[in-house]
ZAMARGU-4260 file (C-alpha; in steps of 0.2 Angstrom, whole numbers, plus 5000, padded with zeros to 4 digits):
<rodrens>
0) 5000/5000/5000 | 5014/5012/5004 | 5023/5008/4988 | 5007/5011/4978 | 5004/5028/4986
5) 5022/5033/4983 | 5021/5028/4965 | 5006/5039/4963 | 5014/5054/4971 | 5030/5051/4959
10) 5019/5050/4944 | 5009/5065/4949 | 5025/5075/4952 | 5032/5070/4935 | 5017/5075/4925
15) 5016/5091/4935 | 5034/5095/4930 | 5031/5091/4912 | 5016/5103/4911 | 5022/5116/4922
20) 5028/5128/4908 | 5012/5127/4898 | 5001/5129/4912 | 5010/5144/4919 | 5008/5153/4902
25) 4989/5149/4902 | 4978/5164/4908 | 4961/5162/4916 | 4946/5170/4908 | 4941/5178/4924
30) 4943/5197/4924 | 4952/5208/4912 | 4969/5205/4907 | 4981/5219/4904 | 4989/5220/4887
35) 5007/5214/4886 | 5020/5226/4882 | 5034/5223/4869 | 5046/5218/4883 | 5033/5206/4891
40) 5031/5198/4874 | 5049/5195/4873 | 5048/5187/4890 | 5034/5176/4884 | 5046/5170/4870
45) 5060/5167/4882 | 5049/5157/4895 | 5041/5147/4881 | 5058/5143/4872 | 5071/5141/4886
50) 5061/5128/4896 | 5061/5109/4898 | 5045/5108/4888 | 5054/5113/4872 | 5067/5099/4874
55) 5053/5087/4877 | 5043/5093/4862 | 5058/5092/4851 | 5062/5075/4856 | 5044/5069/4853
60) 5044/5078/4836 | 5061/5070/4831 | 5055/5053/4837 | 5040/5054/4826 | 5050/5060/4811
65) 5063/5046/4814 | 5049/5032/4815 | 5040/5038/4800 | 5056/5043/4790 | 5047/5060/4786
70) 5054/5078/4785 | 5067/5082/4788 | 5075/5068/4779 | 5091/5063/4788 | 5089/5045/4784
75) 5082/5029/4793 | 5098/5026/4804 | 5095/5031/4822 | 5113/5038/4822 | 5116/5051/4817
80) 5098/5053/4810 | 5089/5056/4827 | 5101/5069/4834 | 5100/5079/4818 | 5081/5078/4818
85) 5081/5083/4836 | 5092/5098/4832 | 5081/5103/4818 | 5066/5101/4829 | 5073/5113/4842
90) 5077/5126/4828 | 5059/5125/4822 | 5052/5128/4839 | 5063/5142/4843 | 5060/5151/4827
95) 5042/5149/4828 | 5041/5156/4845 | 5052/5170/4840 | 5042/5175/4825 | 5025/5171/4832
100) 5026/5176/4851 | 5038/5191/4849 | 5041/5199/4832 | 5024/5197/4823 | 5014/5199/4839
105) 5023/5215/4843 | 5021/5221/4825 | 5002/5216/4823 | 4998/5221/4841 | 4992/5204/4845
110) 4991/5196/4862 | 4996/5178/4859 | 4994/5172/4877 | 4981/5158/4879 | 4966/5162/4889
115) 4957/5147/4896 | 4938/5144/4895 | 4938/5134/4911 | 4926/5120/4917 | 4911/5131/4918
120) 4909/5128/4899 | 4905/5112/4891 | 4918/5099/4885 | 4916/5100/4866 | 4915/5120/4865
125) 4931/5120/4876 | 4940/5108/4864 | 4934/5118/4849 | 4939/5135/4857 | 4956/5128/4861
130) 4960/5122/4844 | 4953/5137/4835 | 4965/5149/4844 | 4978/5143/4832 | 4970/5155/4819
135) 4960/5166/4831 | 4968/5177/4844 | 4965/5193/4853 | 4972/5210/4850 | 4982/5220/4863
140) 4966/5231/4865 | 4955/5216/4869 | 4947/5213/4852 | 4946/5197/4842 | 4956/5195/4826
145) 4964/5183/4814 | 4980/5175/4822 | 4992/5182/4810 | 5006/5180/4822 | 5004/5161/4823
150) 4999/5158/4805 | 5012/5169/4797 | 5025/5166/4810 | 5024/5147/4807 | 5026/5151/4788
155) 5042/5161/4792 | 5049/5147/4803 | 5045/5134/4789 | 5054/5145/4776 | 5069/5148/4788
160) 5070/5129/4790 | 5077/5128/4773 | 5093/5135/4780 | 5097/5119/4790 | 5086/5105/4783
165) 5095/5093/4772 | 5094/5096/4753 | 5080/5082/4751 | 5069/5092/4762 | 5072/5110/4755
170) 5057/5109/4744 | 5041/5120/4743 | 5030/5104/4747 | 5041/5101/4763 | 5039/5119/4768
175) 5021/5119/4766 | 5018/5103/4776 | 5029/5110/4789 | 5019/5125/4790 | 5002/5116/4790
180) 5007/5104/4804 | 5014/5118/4814 | 4998/5128/4813 | 4988/5113/4817 | 4999/5107/4831
185) 4998/5124/4840 | 4980/5122/4841 | 4980/5105/4848 | 4994/5110/4860 | 4981/5122/4868
190) 4972/5107/4874 | 4985/5105/4888 | 4983/5122/4896 | 4965/5121/4894 | 4962/5105/4903
195) 4978/5102/4913 | 4971/5112/4928 | 4955/5100/4928 | 4966/5085/4927 | 4977/5092/4941
200) 4962/5094/4952 | 4956/5077/4948 | 4972/5069/4953 | 4973/5079/4969 | 4956/5072/4974
205) 4961/5054/4970 | 4976/5056/4980 | 4967/5063/4995 | 4954/5049/4993 | 4968/5036/4993
210) 4976/5042/5009 | 4960/5039/5018
</rodrens>
C-alpha cells in the first residue's frame, strides 16, 4: 500500500513538472487581462523557448519523424539521424516562438497568450475553442482578430528551416507541410493548458481519497 501511494505521488509529480511551463503561460478567463508590452512579449518568447517543455517537444517531434522517416529527411539510421532531427526540431520551435510570440505579435499588436475557457463551459465547446486559437487570437486592445502572428510566424519558421534542413527536404512541398502541421499542432497544444488544471484537480482528489 505504501509503495502504491508513493508511485502515485511520483507519477503526479512527474506529469506536474512536464506541464508546468504550459500551464504557467495559460491565463484564466476571469477578469480583464492587461495587454502585454513589447518587453513582456519578449519574456513570453523566452519562457516558452528556454524551458524543459521545448526539449521534450523536440524529442517527441524528432522521434515521430525518425519512426516515419518523414521531413526532415536525415535517413532511417538512428545515428546520426535522430540527433540531427532533434536539432532541427529545436530550431523549428525556437524560430516559431520568436516570429509568432515576439516579432509578429509586437508588429500586429496581438496578444498571443492563451486564455482558458475553464470548466464552467461544456467539453466540446472548450475543445473547439482551444483548437481554434491557432487561427484566432485577441488584440492588445482586447478585440478578436485573425491570428496572423501564429499563421504567418509558422510560415516564416518553415521558410527559415530551409537554411538547416537537408537538401532532400528543401522543397516547397516540405515547407508547406511543415507550415500546416505547425499551425495545426499549435491548436492541439492548447488542449494542455485548457484541461491540465482540471486533470490536476482530479488527481489531487484521487490522492486525497487514497490516503483515507
